[in-house]
C-alpha positions, -999 to +999 in steps of 0.1 A: -182+115-107-179+077-097-208+081-071-187+104-050-204+131-028-195+168-035-175+167-004-157+135-012-149+147-047-134+181-033-112+163-010-098+139-036-095+168-062-074+187-038-050+158-037-038+165-072-001+153-068+013+122-054+032+142-028-002+158-017-017+123-015+010+109+007+008+140+030-029+134+035-023+096+043+000+109+069-028+126+087-049+094+089-045+070+120-033+036+115-060+009+113-047-019+133-079-042+124-070-071+102-106-078+094-115-046+075-112-035+040-125+000+040-134+018+008-120+052+001-155+067+013-151+047+047-116+059+051-125+094+047-153+092+072-133+071+098-099+088+092-080+057+096-065+032+073-042+002+068-020-003+037-045-018+016-071+008+025-047+036+020-035+023-013-072+023-026-078+059-013-043+070-030-056+051-063-090+070-060-073+103-057-050+096-087-081+086-106-101+117-099-071+137-110-070+121-145-044+093-136-047+056-136-056+040-103-028+016-100-018-006-071+010-031-066+010-061-042+042-070-023+043-106-012+065-120+016+073-153+032+044-168+051+057-156+086+055-120+076+026-096+062+022-086+027+021-050+016+002-029-009+012+003-024-004+027-049+020+035-079+023+063-104+045+074-132+062+109-137+084+118-165+088+080-175+097+069-141+077+050-113+070+062-079+049+049-049+025+060-024+023+039+006+010+040+043+030+021+068+030+024+107+068+017+105+095+040+093+106+025+062+079+009+040+067+044+028+066+070-002+090+066-030+100+094-053+094+086-090+128+078-100+127+042-107+127+032-143+108-001-138+082-015-115+108-041-104+133-013-097+107+004-075+099-028-057+134-037-050+139-004-032+119-019-004+138-052-002+166-044+024+141-027+047+114-054+047+125-079+076+113-094+107+124-086+142+149-114+139+164-097+108+153-121+083+145-105+049+112-115+037+101-098+006+097-125-022+075-113-050+053-085-065+023-082-090+024-060-120+004-027-116-033-036-113-057-010-127-087-009-103-108+007-129-111-029-143-137-036-114-161-010-130-171-037-154-180-060-126-203-033-107-180-032-079-182+002-063-146+001-047-143+038-042-177+043-024-190+009-011-202+013+024-193-024+031-158-039+031-145-042-004-128-076-001-129-081-039-097-060-044-073-078-018-088-112-030-081-103-065-045-091-056-039-126-038-048-145-070-032-125-095+003-135-110+032-125-089+068-121-101+095-136-079+125-114-071+148-141-059+159-177-067+168-202-042+206-196-041+200-159-035+176-167-007+201-190+010+229-163+008+208-135+024+225-116+052+201-109+080+194-071+090+218-061+119+210-049+152+210-013+144+188-017+113+164-038+133+163-009+159+156+016+132+130-006+116+112-010+150+104+028+150+066+032+147+043+062+142+016+049+166+017+023+191-012-003+190-036+001+220-038-030+242-072-041+250-076-048+286-089-081+296-111-083+327 
């Protein structure tokens, strides 16, 4: 199935609920490398991922269990980093599977009636160290099975699969704020910033000789 090995398929088949997928993502180390875009196959081998790589792995797990492999791109101001989540529907409501090294931009239970409502649940927790709130727009859910028609083996490619994030960068995004709303935003306060700075793993510093 989808050129997956028996071992890969067994792992992904075992992740048959969004909660199990999220729990599996929590076992992976954080990939602090900016210059990679591992396929789900490579993530399973290396056992590490950043948000884009984790979203694709989650989408692959959803797919092999009969769900659509959907991801949503969250975009920010130019001084912050975008975020990608895998999304799913249960009982008519949306939820999200998400890997983040921080304590907040993570899993969302399927309780949101619309994708916008789901996205907005991240808004007040998405800020810089100075308290500036930075989330600005989002894409509609992108079904990664669309890339099958282009011959892109996004689930199993041994090379980085930049076609996915490149497409997400170009697809239409829906603004969540107007100028007046932006100018009126209150910064996160000190205790929120302190909570937001909690991380699961600290990035190792490379010693310079």
